[in-house]
Phi, psi and omega in degrees: 000317182234114181281171176296327176295319177301312183295320179295321178297317179299316180298317183293317180295318180295326180295320184270348178220086182297348179298329178301313182289323176300321180294318176299317178300314182294319185282346179247005186302313181298316181294320179292328180284321185212108186265120173257124168237116183297142181269330178226191182282066183284330185282137179242259190223119185295341177293342174287344183280059189222137177297125182292342182263320185264342186069021184253143178296135179291160180282123182273130176236114184301330185262003183223111176243028178254323179229135183235116190261144175275128180288343181271303185260348176082357181287149180259139173247149181226161175065203180277153005276005187288325181295315178297325177290323175300318180295326178293322176298318177298319178302314180295315179299318184289314182289324176292329176297322178301316180295312182295320180291326176295318176296317178301322178293316178299321184287327190236341186075012183290124182291332179293323175297313182298318183300313182289320178302316178297316180301319181294310182297315179293324180299316178288326178296321180286333187253349186304325180298339180271354183277098182292152176291123182215152186198230184095016182267135178305139175071011187219143170284162184289160177244186174240308173302315181224189191265021168211148181300327177299318183293341176285345185292317181299308179300323178297315183283355168267315185288323184296309178292329176299316178296317180302321182292322187241022183307323186292341183276349179274153175284167178301318180297318180293320179296320177298316179300311184295314185286319184274317186274335179255292192290316181292319178294321178296318179297319179296320177298315181296319179296319182298323187254020172287121182273135177285086183199162167279126181184151174297330178303314184292329174297315180295315183295316178296323176297318180296322177293317182296317183290332171297314178302320178294320184289327184251015176058047178244095184295331180294322176297318180296315181296322176303315184289330184263326194255341183283164177300135185073008171282189187299316181294318180297318180297318179297320183285335188241341188262353176263134179285177186297332178266016174076015175270141176301138191299340180285354172054042171232130178299322180295319181279338168300313179289326180294318176298318178298325177307316185283321174302318182284331173300315177297314183298320181299322184271342180259004191297334179265009187241170176288349186274348182304130178288339178293347176285341180263118183305326181297308182287328176299315180292317181299315182289325178298315180297323177291324181296324184267351181303321180305338174301323181281342184266005184286148167252342172202191186295335187235003182225145174260174173301148176249098173231149182060198182293148175125184190241335176084017179260144174268350183287145176093008182257030176300330181295344173266309197271344173296308180291323179300319180292323179294335180273322188249323174065023183269162177297325180297314178292321180299316179300318179291327175295315176299317179299327181293335178270341185061234177262006182281163179280155181276080180227033185281163176302318182288330176296322179295317188267316193245346186279174173279166184298316180213156182255143171289175180299152180296131183284338177053067178285124187288159174292140176224154176300141175242115182234100186257105180278347178230161180079251185285335184066018183274140174235132178232114184248130180250143180213189185298152174056040174070021177282134178218130175246132177243125180245119187258087175256047188271155171290158179296135188245015174081216190310314188265009173278162170248163187269067191215055176302144179061025177285152172234156170222160191212129174244153177207143176058033181073011181246151174278098186278301181227063194267163171286134183290339190073234178217168175297162183294341177222134180291348176283351179289138176302334181292336185295293180285334183281336188220297192300324181281348192282155179302318183303329184276017181228162182271079180210204176247133178245138181250125177057027179070011185260162177283142181293133178286149177304141180203164176279146178241138182233130174279119178278316180197130168237116181225134177262095183276328175194163180305330180251023179211091183237136184243124179238132184214117180217159182216159174255150171271167178290147182303332181295338180274355188274138173253118186301139182289167185279062182201129184300132182223132174278132182287119178225035184223175180248114174291325185294313184295330185251013180299124178072007185282134171236139180233150177219136179231133178238128176243126173249108192261130184226047171070296183258352177203169177212153176259134184235118177240120184235115182252135178235126178245120180217173172248013183246166177245035177285162178296132177234134185227118167285124186247146180208122177243144193223135175278060182200167182266135179278141167273103185291128181299145176298134182097355176293146184254129180287127180239353177076268181268150176275316183191159172264006188260129171053220183294335180295341177294342178280349181273144184213179176051048190266149174235146177246138180220122179274123188261121180250010181196163173301146187216147173258125178251140183239139178236139184240125171252188184299317182221022176207166183228160173222131173251136175240112176267118186234148182257042191278042180298130179078003181249164179263131172258131178248125174252128183210171173251143178217164181296139170266191174235106010283163188284000174287345175248169184226165174235162175266132177257142168238120176244125175259109194252138176205158174249012176303149179295313185227075183282158171237122180260124183235124181218149172240129189235129180227134172246136183209163181273294185242321183226133181284160177272325188281134174266315180204159178226132174239130182236126180231130178229108180241099179053045178085359172269108187260133172224120178243124181242121178247120176256123180272160181296338177285350184099348180291139180242131175242138185226129176248122177238126179215155175242120181260000000 
């Protein structure tokens, strides 16, 4: 795993930059001061370490596992499930400390580093037999270190390279104990609970098996992890879409899958097992590595769709080694983005990076219009305006039920953005609200979640920088063939039976025209939804109704007003330093104005629901965000039996007209 050249490089870098060792000291200080080694399966799921009201991660205190405080609302949680989640965080800190201290010992020869690293590895080797198989986590088989097989991957991938680095200092008896009682048993557990599916979990699990094989010189374990069906090679060949995006269609999970591929590569780089030795896999992974450049909304963040957070920061563990392997400007830009404004003193820079970096290349933001693969469109315009159009295929566990959803940022602010997910999947808000169709800017039927379906891009055309046309549609759910990835059913087949949807966006830099067509044979409630980080000017004559519904995600909406619309209307929303106008053709329909949870849920957003029970409604809106003065002078919307004509007259006198037949 680590050659003599690697070790010499680590020593030399640490000698010339003592900040590396200071960082190791700081990041392992708590563990060195007070060592916790769990005696049984105390660790559960860190996603439970979340405030049940705010959806915010609780404040972790290494020395206190009796009360866990929320940084948002200040409330304290006690006992389970928070205690088990606290133990998982301790498990991660302790095993990562073993790896860092082993590196520190190689770099400095310090016996105090070596002593604690040995205690940690031996402690887990002596106690692993007591870690009962335990679980109960959605989408996951049970673990032993923690309560899902996925959560066992991190401690394994910390302990295995730590052992590899200092293997020679253990006695023969200790090596037998570590290899047979810890690593071989852990590998068997991981193999037993490997699910035959495409998933980031399986990439992580196969990586954990492979790094054990590398650490204990068991080539068969490595080959099992790389070469079998659903192993690393299979995932690379089948789980990336045509545009090189990970099939779960989340920027965060695209990077999470890369984390595990690169964890394997970092530890296999001196061996015959490295996938980078094969030109096919080297090229496939390179294309996946640079894709986040196209997914950016600014220098440090990607689009936030599906589960995840959308930040590029903190991915040095991917891009330090990637840059040392490829050395391109694209990888370099992502490496700089991973540090943000921080200094380059990461653990991975010490071990895997190049000695020094050239100047940042600063690759500019560009529109991303993917007609194949992900079907994702990201449009950039003046004053930080960004529109994201999600015409993606269904992506399984980490997808949300929001085909043809859009989100919109302006002036560097999240105006009508995708919430992503709560900070912990253990939060009731995650499955109850954030993943739901209602919590996205799309159409929801009968308050139910959208059933999985195929999405087809009809046309994406760049006619001019301020004239871009996006047109995509969904097929009916009955035509859909479920992907090769385990999925828990959390949608309604009945509400979406036979439903086809089509959305057309006509983008004009400072505003856009939105036409959303729904074709059904039912008379269920249909709602075009739009949530805004701004306050609504409630129309005069609106009636206060309080709650929107007691059903599903709509139960989270409150302070609602109902307004019956008998003519086209302009609605205005006010934020601190910007405004948004929504011109809507909601004649004969009910408009619902409400408040709903933002992310975090201690803040709120304004909801606009355009409600109808028509079988096949067409929702037509023109949306403009502006600072002080709007561009639009007037909007005319005409719908004659599906012949749509939208005319926007700008204050400059310029007229834009969209004509379509649905």
